[in-house]
C-alpha positions as CSV (number, residue, x, y, z in Angstrom):
1,M,107.2,57.5,163.2
2,T,106.7,58.8,166.7
3,E,108.5,61.9,167.9
4,E,110.7,59.9,170.3
5,L,111.9,57.5,167.6
6,C,113.0,60.4,165.5
7,T,114.3,62.9,168.0
8,V,116.1,60.7,170.5
9,P,118.8,59.4,168.1
10,L,119.1,62.8,166.4
11,R,119.6,64.6,169.7
12,A,122.1,61.9,170.8
13,A,124.0,62.6,167.6
14,G,124.1,66.3,168.4
15,V,121.4,67.5,166.0
16,A,119.2,70.3,167.2
17,V,115.6,69.2,166.9
18,T,112.9,71.7,167.5
19,T,109.2,71.3,168.3
20,R,106.3,73.5,167.2
21,P,104.9,75.5,170.1
22,G,101.8,73.9,171.5
23,T,102.5,70.5,169.8
24,R,104.5,67.4,170.6
25,T,105.4,66.9,166.9
26,A,109.1,67.3,166.1
27,T,109.9,69.5,163.2
28,L,112.6,67.8,161.1
29,T,114.3,69.0,158.0
30,A,114.0,66.9,154.9
31,Q,117.6,65.6,155.5
32,E,116.9,64.8,159.2
33,R,113.7,63.0,158.2
34,Q,115.6,60.9,155.6
35,I,118.4,60.0,158.1
36,A,115.8,59.1,160.7
37,E,114.0,56.8,158.2
38,L,117.2,55.1,157.2
39,A,118.2,54.7,160.8
40,A,114.8,53.2,161.6
41,T,115.5,50.5,159.0
42,G,118.6,49.4,160.9
43,L,121.3,50.8,158.6
44,T,124.6,51.6,160.1
45,N,126.1,55.2,159.9
46,K,128.4,54.0,157.2
47,Q,125.6,52.4,155.2
48,M,123.6,55.6,155.5
49,A,126.5,57.7,154.4
50,N,126.9,55.5,151.3
51,S,123.2,55.6,150.3
């Protein structure tokens, strides 16, 4: 996944996403990564909460 695909929805949801100094790669927690991957598959928030 690209940084933009992960960080834009997370930031829109109010999640603080940090980047490593000198890189453009977002540093996501394991839970953030899991949510981003579920969102990328097209699941709704309700479906993600129930998974």
